[in-house]
C-alpha positions, 0 to 999 in steps of 0.5 A: 500500500505504501509503495503504491502511494509513494510511486503515485506521488513520484509520478505526479511530481514528474508530470508537474515538472513545469509548474511555477511557485509564487512566493508572497511575502512582506517586504519588511522581511528582506530588510530584516534579513539584510540587517541580520546579515551585516557583518559585525566587526570584532571588538578592536580594543584588547581587554585585560584583567584590571580595576575600575572605580564604581562611583555611583549606581541608581535607577535614575539616569540623570543622576548618573549623568550628573555624577559623570559630569562632576567626575569628568570635570575633576579628571578629564583624562580618565575614561568613564563607563555607564553600564545598565543592568536592569533596573540600575545604571552604574557609573564606573571610571578608569582602566587601572592595571593595579588596585593601588592606582584605583585606590589613589583615584578613590581617595581623591574623589572620596569627598564627592563620591563617598560610596565609591569602591574598587571593582576587579573586572576586564578593562581596556588597555590604558591609553598612553598620553604623550 
């Protein structure tokens, strides 16, 4: 029984070889496929294990922005990073190779950021100013 059904289907497929299939799709699908197929370049900065100083965290982004502006006015050459892990924003600063470097900045900012603390994490290679 199964052999006759399969052979009948093969015969039908052979006789219908000249048929055409029309695909109807939304034009936005092509846009999605194009966006997904774009090549994402690898990260260009190398990371090492080091230290950053976490100065503030809050669910209010404007508070983090104000804190960042205050820190940048004190240390314009130290990089700042704002990270969002729901529901809070975290302000971290610096790419310090040693904990001692991070502690020096923590001491210098203790009056403005009393809750700051040093965090060990992956950092970008510190920039070299010439």
